[in-house]
N, C-alpha and C positions, 0 to 999 in steps of 0.2 A: 616478360612481365608475368608475375604469378596471377593466375585467375582467381577471383573471389567466388565463393559459393553463394549464389543468389538465393539459395534455399535456406540459408542459415537464418534462424529466427532473429528478428530485430529486437533491440532493447530500447525502451523509451523511458525518459525521466519526465514526470509531470510535477511541476512545482506549483502548489496551490497556496491560498491564504490560510489563515488560522494559525494556531500555535506552532512554533518551531524552535527547538534548541539548536541553533545554527552550528555550534561547535560539535555537538554530538552527531548531528545529521551528516556532517562531512565524512565521518568514519563509516557511515552506512551506505554511501552512494555507490552505485555500480561502477566498475572500472571502465568498461567500454559502453558508451551510449551512442546510439545511432540517431536519436531524435530527442530534443529537449523542448518541452512546451511549458510556458508559463500560463497559468489560468488566472486571469484577472489580477487581483492583488498579489498573486504568487510572483509577479514580476519584481515586487519589492523584496521578497524573500530571495529570489534568484540573485539580485544585486548584492545582498548581504553574503551570499554564498560565493560570490565572485564568478557567477555563471551567466553567460549570455545565451538566452533561449534562441532556438531556431525560429520560433513563432510564439506570439502572445495572443491569447484569445479569451473571449468572454463577453459579458454584457457591460463590464467596466462600471458597475454600480459601487464598487468598493475601492477601485484604483482610478483616481481622477487626474493624476499627474501626467505630464507630457511624456510620451514614449519616443525613443529615438526614431528619427525619420527613416532610417534604413531598416528598422525592425518590421518584418512581415507581421501583419495584424489581421485577425479575423474577429470582427465585432458582430455580435448578435443582439437581438432585442431582449430586453429584460423579461418580457412575457414569453417564456419558452418552457418546454417540457422536461428539460434536463438542467442539472446544476452546471456551473462552469467546470467543475472537476470532471463530471461525466462527459461534458462536451469535449474536453481535452483527451480523455481516455478513448472515446469513440473515434476521434481523429487519429490517434496513435494506432488504433486497431485497423482503421482503413488504410494506413500507411504500411501495414504488414507487420507491425510490432506484436510480438507474442510474449514479451517480458516487460512488465511495467512496474516502475517504482514511483509511488506517489509520495511527495514530500509535503508535510503539513496536513491539513484536512481535519484537525481535531481542535478542541478548545473553542471558546467563543460560543456560537450558537449550537445548541445540542442537536437541532434538527439537521443541520448540515453535517455534523459529526456522524450521526446515525445513518444518514443517507449514504455517506461515503463508505462506511463500514459494510452496510448491507449490499451496496453495489458491487462489492468485491466478489460476492457469490456468483452474480450473473456473469462477470468476466471469467471466473474460474470455470464455469460450466461451458464456456465457449472455447476452452482450451488455452486460455491466457493465464500465465502465472503473474500474479500481482501482489505487491506488498505496499502497505501504507505505513509511513513512519513520521513521527515528529521529533525523532532523536531520542526520546525517552520511552516511547512505546512503539512497537511494531506489530501490525495486524496483517494476517493473511488467512485465506480460506484453505482448509484441508478437505479434499474430496476423494474419498476411497483411496487413500494412500498412506505411506509411512514417511515421516520426516524426522530429522534430528534437530535438537535444540542445543546449541553450544552453551557452555557454562561461562557467562559473563558477569556472574555475581548477582544477577537479578532474579526475577520470577517469571513463570510462564503459566498461562491459564487456558483452558479449553471451554468453549461455549457451544453447545449443540445448536445448529440451525434448525434442526428438526430432531427426531429421535435418531441417535447414532450409537455405535458401539466403539468404545475407546480402550486401548491398552497403552500404558505408560511404563517404561522401564528406565533404570539409571537415574532415578529421581528420589526425592525425599518421601513422596507419597505415591507409590506405584499403584497402577490400576491394571486389572486383568480381565478384559472383556466386559468392562462396566458399561451399562446402558445409561446414556445421558439424554435428558430431554431439555428443551429450551426453557421450560418453566421452573426448573430446579438446577440452577447453575452452581454446583458445589465443587467442581474441579478447578478451583481458583487458587492462585498464589502457591503453586508448586515450585520446587527448587531442584536444579540439576545437582546430582550427587557427585559425579566424577567430571570427566571432560565434556560429556554430552549426555543427553537423555534421548530416548527414542519414543515417538508418539505415533501410534497406528490408529487410524480412524476408518471405520466402515460406515459410510454415510457422509454427511457434510457438517463441518464444525468450523468455528473461528478460533485460531490460535493467536494469543496475545502474549508478547514478551515485553517485560517492563523492567526498567532499571530501578535499583533500590534507592 
């Protein structure tokens, strides 16, 4: 029997509540997933996606239907210091996952959307690569690294989390060592010119890709 490498970073899928273009999300899901978590009403989204979570967790203030009796459940009090999305991601981290895709998490209450986006930086600084997508928008944190953006006919934007230096090539509006600050978000709605664009960030920034 072939031995598996226990040191291989694990991949988690966290399905949350909020807006989700189900058909579009299906094309963005990771191929191999070691752990699937539904966060509260994310269980309803999981059902729409045809996915059975390994565990469902949260305070269940937004999902009040009956869960399958065989479903592992972690219920916490509504009065807690983290959102249900954060709870699920922290659980995934404790299980050794170093790649996390968060489905949903946008739309509806803007406080939840903002907390989900800003939380990505904390995970990235812990060495965890995480993306948040609702099918129409995908968000990730770039931390002192270079990434490529594929041409899918949409837009991409960079938002500085603090002061950072950004270079962008292979795009409609290139940048060469431009200093971006959080208070002046002008690197918005760029377009890939060829097959892909390259984005280099010295510092911390949020990369958002959006469908037209």
